[in-house]
C-alpha positions, 0 to 999 in steps of 0.5 A: 234801554233809555226811557222816553223822558231820558231820550227826549232830554238827550234829544232836545239838549243835543239839538240846542247844543248844535244850534248854539254852537253853530248859529249862536242862538237856540230856536224857540222851536227847540226850547218850546218843543222841550217845554211842551214835550215835558208837559205832555210827558209828565201829564200823560204818565202822572196825571195832574200831579205829573202836570204840576211836577213838570210846571214846577220844573219849568219854573225852577229851570227858568228862575235858575238863571234868570238873574244872569239874563237880567244882568246881560250875562246870558241870552234868552234862549239859554233861559228858555232851554233850562226851562224846557229841560226842567220841564222834561226833568220834572219837579223842583229837586231835579230841575234845581240839581240840573241848574247846579250841575249846569253852573258847575259845567259852565264854570269849567267850560268858561275856564277852558275857553278862556285858557284856550283864548289866552294860549292862542293869543300868546302863540299868535303874539297879537291881540285876537278879536273875539266875542266875549260870549261863550255858548252856554247850551253845552253846559245846560244840556250836560247839567240836565244829562248829569241829573239823569245820571244821578237820578 
């Protein structure tokens, strides 16, 4: 049986993945919903300490990929998603672990996408025009889910 925290993390992560793959954007409803759900959950289960833990997780999640956003390599929805899932995970350690897992999964995902694009271009024998961006919500959601499994 999964806990409410795990269920919410799975739900918001899956919603973000669907949005990012389908529309190449993550809605504020999803990211804001994850933030609010994390804050309410931790405040309800841990009082002021839980509230602080959730806000700390939110902050670590937000700051984890902030440099990539500022340099133009990541969208604002990705940063807000990591903050929302950090809020649900609660605490600096869990949120930081999720950032590291997301970075690792994202690196593997980028390698796979680039290899697939190269192979497809090779088989077509012409240059394909593709977006240079890779949806990152799957990596962020996987990072949060792996953190739940590790915890």
